[in-house]
Each structure stands twice: as structure tokens, then as C-alpha cells.
N, C-alpha and C positions, 0 to 999 in steps of 0.2 A: 943475700947478706942479712945477718941477724940484726934486728933493730934493738937498740938498748941505749940507755943513758948511763951516766957515770956511776951513780950510787943509789942504793935503796936503804932507807932507815928501817932497822929491824931490832925490836926489843931493846931499844935504848942507844943504839949507835948506828952510824952510817957505815955500810960495807959495800964493796964493789958489786956491781950488778950480777956478775957471774957467781958470786958467793952466797946469794940469797936463795937458800935451798931448804926444803922441808922433807920430813920422813914420809914414806909411803903409808904409814899407819896414822898420819895426821887425821884426827877425828873429823874435822870439817871437810876434808876431802871425801870422806865416806858418807857423811850424813848431812852436810850443808849447814853445820852448826856454827856459823860465823856471821858477822855483820860488816858491811862496808859502806863507804861513801864515795861520791864522785864530786869533785869541785874543780873549778878552773882558776887560773891566774892569768892576768892580762897585762899588756904593756900600757903604761900611762906616762904622762909627762913627768911624773915624780918617781918613776921606776915601776917595777912589776908589782902587782897587787892581787891578792887572793880575794875572791868574791864571797862574802858572807862566811868567813872562816869559822867564827864562833858558833853560828847556827848549825853548820855542818858537823862540827865536832860534837856539839850537844846532841844532835840526832844519832850520831854514831854510838855514843854512850847509852842513850835511851834504847836504841835498837838491841844492843848486845845484852842489856839487862834482862831480856826475856829468858835468857839461859841460866839465870840465877848464879852466875859467876862474875868475878870482879876483874875489870881491866886494871893491870898493875901500874897504871900511870894516871895522873889527874888530867882533867880537861885542859888546863893551862899547859901542862907538860906536852900534851899531844899537839896543841896549837903551835907551840914553839918548835916541836919536832918537825911539823909540816913546813914551817917557815925555813928551818934549817935545811930540809931536804930540797925545797925549791931553790934556795940559794946555791946549793951544791951542784944542782943540775941546770942552773939558769942559762949557762952558755949553750949547753946541748939543745935546750928548748928555744933558744933565740928570744928569750924574754917572756914567752907565754906558752901555756900548755895546760895539761890535765893532771889532776892529783887523785890517786886512789889509795886511801887508807883502808886497811882491812884488819879486823880483829878475828882471830880464829883459834879454835881449840887444837892443840898439838897432840903429842903422843907421850905416853910414859910406859910403853910396853903393850903387849897384846892383851893383858888382863883388863885393860880399860876400854876395850873396843866394843862395848855395848852402847846403847843409845844414850845413856846418862853422860852428859858432857862435863859435869862438875868434877869428875875424877881426872880430867885431862888438863894440862897446863894451858894457860891463856897466852897467846902470842899476838903481837901487833906489828904490822909492816906498813910502810908508806912508800909508794912508788910514784914517780913523776915522769911524764913523757910529753913530747910535743904532739898536739892533736888539733886538727882543723875542725870545721863544722861537721856534725854527724851526718847530715843529709845532703851536703853540698849547697849549691845556690838555688836550685829549682824547687818549687813547691812539690810536695809529695802526694802520691796516691795511696790511700789506705783502704783496707778491707775490714769489715766487721768480722771478728774472729769467731769460729765455732767454739773456741775455748773461752771460758768465763774467768774473770778475775777471782782470785782466791776468796773463799767464803770467810766472812769475819768471825764465824764461830768455829772455823778450822785453824786459823792462825791469827797472830797479832798483825792486823793489816797495816798498821801505821809504822811498823818496823821494816828496816831495809836489810833483810836477811838473805844470805847467800842462796840457801836452798829454795827460796821462793821463786828465783829467776828461771827455774825449769819451766814454770808456767809461761813466763815471758818468751823463753826460747821457742817453745812449741808454737805459740801464737805467731811470732815473727816469722819462723820458718814456713808455716802454712801460708801466710800472706804472700811471702816472696815467691813461693812455689806457684802461687796463683797469678803472678805477674804484677803484684803491688809492691810498694816500697816499705810499707809497715802495716801493722795491725791496729785495730781498736778493740779493746776488750769490753764486754758488758759485765755488769755485776750479776749476782744471783737472782736479782729481781727483774733483770732484763733492761735495766737502765745503763746508760753510757758510763763507763768507769774511767778508763785511761788507756794510753798506749802501753806497749811492753816495757818501756823505760821512760815514759813521758806522761805528763798531765795534759789534759785537753781543755780547750776553751772554744766556745762558739760566740758569734756576734749575730744578733737579730735585732733589726730596727735600731741600730746604734747602741744597743744594750749588750753588755758582755756577760755571758753565763758560763758557769763551770760546775762540775759535779761537787757535791759537798763532801767533807771529810766523813769517814766511817767505813767506806768501801774502797778507799784509794790510799796511795802513799801521800802523806802531807808534804808535797814538794816545796823545797826552799825557793826555787825559781818561781813556782806557782804563787807562793806567798808574795814574792817580789812583784810579780806581774799584777796581782790584785791591788797592791799598794800603788804601783805606778799608774795603773789605769784610773784609779779613783783620784789620784793627784792630778791627772790630766782632765778630769771633769766627767769621766764616763761613769755610768751606773754599772756596778758589778754585783751580780747575784749568784750565790752558791745554792744550787738547787738540783734536784734529780732531773736528768735530761733523758728523754725518750729517744729511741732511734729515729722516730719521725722528726723530732726537733733538730737532731743532728743533720739529717738529710735536707731539711728545709732551711738551714742556716744561711745567712748572707756571707759569712766568713767562718772559717774554722782554722785553728792553729794549735800546734803542740808547744809545750814549754818543758824545759828540763836543763840540767847542767850540760849534758852532751848536745841536746837539740837547740839550746838557747831559746829563741822564739822562732818557730818555723811554720810557714803557711801550709795548709792542706788544700790541694786543688781538686781532689776527687775522693768521694767516699762511696765504695762499691762502684756502681755504674753512674752515680750522680756527680756531675761537674759542679764544683763550688766556686762562686765568684768568677765565673767565666774562665776558670782554670788559672787565674792570676792571683797574686797576693792582694788581699783586701786593704783598703785605705787605713782602717783602724788597726789591723794587724801590723801594717808597715809602720804606723806611728808608734805603736808600742815597742816593736822590734828596734827601731832606731833609737828610741829613748833608752831602752834597756842597754843597747850597745854603747851609747854615750856614757851611761852610768858605770858600767864595768871597766871602761877605759879611762875613768877619772875625769870625764868632761862635764860632770854635773855635780856641783858642790853640795847640793841638797842631800845627796845620798852618800856622802863621803864616808859616813860611819859604816857603810857596808863593805868597805875595802880595807884589807889588812896589808900594808905595804911591807915588802921583804927587803 
């Protein structure tokens, strides 16, 4: 049975799921010249709410700007379009789910099928669907990947670009073929970077450490976790992390829109925290889930109610 929700927002209007189609000569299909976001909306006592909507839309616009082409809508228009799309699919999603806005270069005939995206029209779509936790309930086992995170002199590493995720696909597939749940990529200097679609944190002696910006995606969940952890009284340091520090950590966890906050029980052959979620990881995870479900008034500005 085909999985689908009621509607998709595309270039300014909601259309039925089955009508959201693109041409085979869509530039982004061939060259990866698009940008996307992932965000979630959650049930709260005041209705469904999107987590950090403004920040996600801001990053979408910033990411797409690398192509020197203009999104034909404003940030506010896209925020409102996302809210509209969630509302239209709210019943299908039973009040909570995942949101995927994507901006992509379309086609205007075969004459524009070179690498230059500026000759192709800009399209934007917003898709909403129900989605549970990425990794389920159990802590995950990860493998340090033979593939490295994209070099900062090869691409704009702080942009969330469609084509970049070939790097993530290769790393994730290799890890799963080796019997692990996910990969961890190093940067070009051999330091810990991130997961294929997640940022990474370690805990050592009750201090929380995470790789600095520069070789990683500036995750919005990552930013939220840093704020939450500091508000809880923990010391958080953004620093280069060696493989040795990762393997020697007391606790390790992923963060991300899809992953939320998820404990890592094993890195390569090394068992972390006796294979169980660490106490600090659990504290941060529970606090995060309370926030996204509207149970913590202190962070209410992070929620956009639909």
C-alpha cells in the first residue's frame, strides 16, 4: 500500500499528493542543486506545534543562497506555507510528524542542462508525513566510517544541500553492511565530525563536548541541546574531538531533527556506558522532549503553534 498524506504545498498552493510531480530534466535531480530542511511538529496541550520553525526556514534560505539564485517567496511566506501544510495534513499525521521543505532548480528545456543552475527556474515544495523516532527505542551501535565528512574547501559545509548527502548515504550504507546501526564521519583532519544526518556529543567527567562549527552542519537541534545543557548547569565545550576521546567517553549521543536525542551504546568494538543510555544523556533527552511537547514554559518561543 502506498504511503501518502492528503496534500503537498508546491510553488504557492496546496495540491493533492499524487499531483506533486516534476520533469525528468529537473536540474536538481541531475546535479543535486537544491537545499532542504527537516523539522518536526509535536502534540502539545495547546495543539500541535512546530519546533524552531523560524530557525529552520532561515537555514533553508541561507543554504540555497550558495547557488546564487533567489527563492521566489519570503521567509515569512514559507513559514506560513509550512503551517498551512501541517494544518491540511494534521489528521493524517494524528497531530504530530515530520516536515520536509525542499527548494530545487527545475527545468526550462534541454538547453539549460549544464551545471549552471541560474538558468533554471526555482521551485519549492513542502511535504508533511507521520514519522516516529529515527532509531527506535534502543541505543545504537555506530562505526567510524572510512568516508570522511566533506572538506570545507570543497563545499559550503554549513549548508544543507541535496547533493551533499551522497556522502552520508555511502557512510551509512557501509556501516549497516558491517552490522552497525549508523556511521560516524571524521573530518579531513581526522577529528570526529558528525553522523550521516546527526550531530554528535560526548560526555566525559560530567562535561559535555561536541565538535565545533567549521567542518559540520550547524544543527538546530544541536544548538538547542547546547542551550538546554547549559541551562541545566552542565559545562558544554565546543572543541575538536579525537577518535581516542570518542572511544574513551563516559556517554555518547546523537542529536538531530530525525534522531532527536539518541544514546550511542557502542563505537566500533568499544561499549559505551555499559551499553545503556547515560544519566546525563537521559536528562537532556527528557528535558528536550518536554520542551517540544510544550511542557516547559521557559522555551515556549521555540514552538510555532498551528
